[in-house]
VMD Tcl script that draws the C-alpha trace (Angstrom):
set ca {
  {46.02 1.24 3.99}
  {42.86 0.95 5.93}
  {42.86 3.55 8.65}
  {42.99 1.55 12.09}
  {43.52 -1.88 10.41}
  {47.17 -3.07 10.38}
  {47.57 -4.68 6.92}
  {44.66 -2.91 5.05}
  {43.17 -6.15 3.96}
  {39.72 -7.64 4.29}
  {39.25 -11.44 4.93}
  {37.45 -13.13 1.95}
  {33.78 -13.96 2.76}
  {33.81 -17.34 1.48}
  {36.42 -19.92 1.49}
  {36.72 -23.60 2.11}
  {37.03 -24.51 5.84}
  {40.41 -26.30 5.29}
  {41.78 -23.73 2.99}
  {44.42 -21.20 3.97}
  {43.14 -17.95 4.84}
  {42.61 -15.65 1.73}
  {42.58 -11.80 1.92}
  {41.50 -9.30 -0.54}
  {42.73 -5.61 -0.63}
  {40.08 -3.19 0.41}
  {41.14 -0.96 -2.69}
  {40.48 -3.92 -5.01}
  {37.07 -4.38 -3.59}
  {36.33 -0.59 -3.79}
  {37.33 -0.83 -7.68}
  {34.99 -3.86 -8.08}
  {32.01 -2.16 -6.40}
  {32.65 0.92 -8.46}
  {31.32 -1.18 -11.50}
  {27.93 -1.62 -9.50}
  {25.56 1.56 -9.94}
  {22.76 -0.17 -7.62}
  {25.16 -1.09 -4.76}
  {26.82 1.24 -2.32}
  {30.02 -0.20 -0.83}
  {32.16 1.40 2.15}
  {34.67 0.65 4.76}
  {35.15 2.68 7.99}
  {37.69 3.02 10.56}
  {37.07 2.66 14.57}
  {35.94 6.33 14.44}
  {33.26 5.78 11.73}
  {35.29 7.74 9.24}
  {35.18 6.43 5.57}
  {38.30 4.92 4.45}
  {36.84 3.33 1.21}
  {33.77 4.45 -0.56}
  {32.72 3.19 -4.25}
  {31.80 5.80 -6.73}
  {28.19 5.00 -6.41}
  {28.22 6.38 -2.89}
  {30.22 9.48 -3.92}
  {27.69 10.32 -6.63}
  {24.76 9.79 -4.55}
  {26.08 12.26 -2.00}
  {26.16 14.73 -5.02}
  {30.01 14.82 -4.79}
  {32.45 14.20 -7.68}
  {35.53 12.69 -5.93}
  {36.31 9.92 -3.67}
  {38.67 12.06 -1.65}
  {35.58 14.44 -0.67}
  {34.12 11.33 1.30}
  {37.37 9.63 2.56}
  {38.16 10.82 6.25}
  {34.74 12.04 6.97}
  {31.83 10.62 9.09}
  {28.26 9.80 7.82}
  {26.91 12.61 10.20}
  {29.32 15.13 8.25}
  {27.98 14.00 4.88}
  {24.41 13.31 5.19}
  {21.61 15.69 6.33}
  {21.43 15.77 10.12}
  {18.52 13.58 10.85}
  {20.03 10.75 8.53}
  {23.72 11.17 9.36}
  {23.02 10.84 13.04}
  {21.08 7.71 12.57}
  {23.81 6.20 10.41}
  {26.33 7.16 12.75}
  {24.44 5.51 15.61}
  {24.19 2.34 13.47}
  {27.82 2.40 12.94}
  {28.46 2.52 16.63}
  {26.34 -0.58 17.17}
  {28.55 -2.48 14.59}
  {31.69 -1.30 16.06}
  {30.49 -2.69 19.34}
  {30.31 -6.15 17.52}
  {26.76 -6.18 16.12}
  {26.17 -7.46 12.65}
  {23.33 -5.70 10.65}
  {21.98 -8.06 8.11}
  {19.30 -7.27 5.39}
  {18.06 -4.13 7.17}
  {15.33 -2.59 4.93}
  {16.05 1.21 4.75}
  {15.06 4.28 2.85}
  {17.83 6.18 1.42}
  {17.38 9.91 0.32}
  {18.93 10.66 -3.06}
  {20.57 13.90 -4.22}
  {17.18 15.05 -5.79}
  {15.57 14.42 -2.20}
  {13.63 11.55 -3.61}
  {13.41 8.39 -1.34}
  {14.54 4.95 -2.64}
  {14.56 1.61 -1.06}
  {17.50 -0.62 -0.26}
  {18.83 -3.46 2.03}
  {21.88 -2.63 4.15}
  {24.26 -5.04 5.52}
  {27.32 -4.10 7.81}
  {29.78 -6.07 9.68}
  {32.73 -5.37 12.12}
  {36.03 -5.56 10.85}
  {38.69 -7.19 13.12}
  {42.23 -7.36 13.26}
  {44.07 -9.42 15.95}
  {40.98 -9.96 17.85}
  {40.03 -6.40 18.03}
  {37.33 -4.57 16.04}
  {39.33 -1.79 13.93}
  {36.38 -0.70 11.86}
  {33.45 -1.92 9.75}
  {32.51 -2.63 6.23}
  {29.17 -2.78 4.47}
  {26.87 -2.62 1.31}
  {23.58 -0.99 0.69}
  {21.81 -2.78 -2.22}
  {18.98 -1.16 -4.15}
  {15.80 -3.23 -4.41}
  {15.61 -4.23 -8.16}
  {12.51 -5.19 -10.17}
  {10.60 -8.21 -9.32}
  {11.65 -11.52 -11.03}
  {8.56 -11.89 -13.26}
  {9.99 -15.05 -14.90}
  {10.13 -16.92 -11.80}
  {7.40 -19.85 -11.83}
  {5.79 -18.80 -8.68}
  {5.53 -15.18 -9.89}
  {1.84 -15.15 -10.58}
  {0.74 -16.97 -7.33}
  {2.82 -14.50 -5.29}
  {1.14 -11.55 -7.03}
  {-1.96 -12.65 -5.21}
  {-0.01 -12.22 -1.87}
  {1.13 -8.96 -2.98}
  {-2.40 -7.61 -4.01}
  {-3.62 -8.87 -0.59}
  {-0.75 -7.10 1.29}
  {-1.50 -3.85 -0.79}
  {-5.20 -4.06 0.29}
  {-4.85 -5.06 3.74}
  {-1.53 -3.43 5.04}
  {-3.22 -1.47 7.78}
  {-4.51 -4.84 9.38}
  {-2.97 -7.41 11.39}
  {-1.46 -9.77 8.84}
  {-0.23 -13.28 9.49}
  {1.96 -15.40 7.16}
  {-0.01 -18.45 7.39}
  {-3.03 -17.27 5.35}
  {-0.42 -15.60 2.96}
  {0.94 -18.94 2.34}
  {-2.41 -20.53 1.72}
  {-3.38 -17.79 -0.61}
  {-0.10 -18.65 -2.67}
  {-0.82 -22.56 -2.44}
  {2.69 -22.73 -0.77}
  {4.09 -23.81 2.69}
  {5.21 -20.93 4.87}
  {8.86 -22.11 4.18}
  {8.08 -21.99 0.46}
  {6.51 -18.72 0.64}
  {9.58 -17.07 2.60}
  {12.07 -18.61 0.12}
  {10.09 -17.74 -3.10}
  {9.15 -14.21 -2.06}
  {12.69 -13.30 -1.36}
  {13.84 -14.84 -4.51}
  {11.21 -12.91 -6.64}
  {10.81 -9.60 -4.56}
  {14.24 -9.57 -2.74}
  {12.43 -9.13 0.51}
  {10.44 -11.13 3.05}
  {6.60 -10.77 3.04}
  {7.08 -9.11 6.54}
  {9.54 -6.64 5.10}
  {7.29 -5.88 2.13}
  {4.50 -5.17 4.69}
  {6.73 -2.80 6.55}
  {7.64 -1.07 3.23}
  {3.93 -0.70 2.24}
  {3.22 0.82 5.75}
  {6.07 3.21 5.65}
  {5.11 4.53 2.13}
  {1.67 5.03 3.30}
  {2.87 6.86 6.31}
  {5.09 9.07 4.30}
  {2.15 10.07 2.20}
  {0.11 10.75 5.32}
  {2.76 12.68 6.98}
  {2.19 15.46 4.36}
  {-1.25 16.04 5.46}
  {-2.45 17.69 8.75}
  {-3.44 14.32 10.40}
  {-1.76 13.74 13.95}
  {1.25 11.43 14.01}
  {-0.53 9.05 16.37}
  {-3.42 8.85 13.64}
  {-0.98 8.23 10.79}
  {0.57 5.24 12.62}
  {-2.73 3.64 13.55}
  {-4.09 4.08 10.06}
  {-0.93 2.55 8.75}
  {-1.31 -0.74 10.76}
  {1.13 0.07 13.87}
  {-0.28 -0.75 17.20}
  {0.60 2.58 18.73}
  {2.51 5.77 18.07}
  {5.61 4.41 20.01}
  {5.66 1.26 17.89}
  {5.10 3.53 14.58}
  {8.05 6.09 15.67}
  {10.51 2.93 16.28}
  {9.83 1.42 13.05}
  {9.89 4.69 11.11}
  {12.97 5.53 12.47}
  {14.66 2.15 11.95}
  {13.65 2.28 8.43}
  {14.12 5.89 7.46}
  {16.62 7.11 9.78}
  {14.59 9.83 11.41}
  {11.31 10.07 13.49}
  {7.93 10.82 11.83}
  {8.13 14.33 13.36}
  {11.50 14.94 11.76}
  {10.22 13.61 8.51}
  {7.17 15.91 8.49}
  {9.32 18.78 9.31}
  {11.71 17.96 6.39}
  {8.85 17.57 4.06}
  {7.37 20.81 5.08}
  {10.60 22.69 4.63}
  {11.32 21.40 1.09}
  {9.42 21.00 -2.22}
  {7.15 18.02 -2.03}
  {8.45 15.01 -4.12}
  {6.82 11.64 -4.67}
  {7.30 8.90 -2.24}
  {9.04 5.81 -3.20}
  {7.28 3.88 -6.12}
  {5.20 0.79 -5.08}
  {6.85 -0.59 -8.18}
  {10.33 -1.35 -6.94}
  {12.87 -0.01 -9.11}
  {16.59 -0.11 -9.25}
  {18.60 3.08 -8.41}
  {20.78 4.65 -10.84}
}
mol new
graphics top color blue
foreach p $ca { graphics top sphere $p radius 0.5 }
foreach p [lrange $ca 0 end-1] q [lrange $ca 1 end] { graphics top cylinder $p $q radius 0.2 }
display resetview
């Protein structure tokens, strides 16, 4: 039974408008997502405690059994700087907000960061929000067989070279010989992110590298394309779950590891 949800079932996400409502047991979804090593699946009650978690999440927390996760909150399971951010995000969803395709950095048990896209939605029962459910999907390898791949590589190269500058979508579309709408659609199909999200990814990766130096946080932000230190701090925290200052402190306190690879890979 879902803690805080009367019948322990999730409404199916896709169904014909005229069809009778269909429900899927959360236990069944949990088992289904157990088979996906590149997707984290979870359900939480209205206090932010895990009621369901797939084995991918369990293993990435460095744990062995599902019951080591169930009944605990994110801030009890993750390092303080990350867990607090995830708990804040949960509270937003429990207040009714939908988080869709949020680009994030997750930290693996070996402390190496990896990129994913997170979706969270409120879980309502009898008109009241009783919890939330969501997934975090690893970014996989680009689809090099897509017919626009070679043209999109020009855009990728441009972003890599100019990520610290003001970048507009129209010139990127012209570079690929596509309309703006086509660029957005094909870029998401090939790289699983929008051009804007890819630009943010490049900037945050660069910032992570520079935060291991003695450059000031303000200088790091400006050199990575952020308008000011405030904008840099907001984007860095929204993406990584911690402030640039907290990230720098973490890196100084632990053995250095390579930042997320520029070549997107699937987490295992």
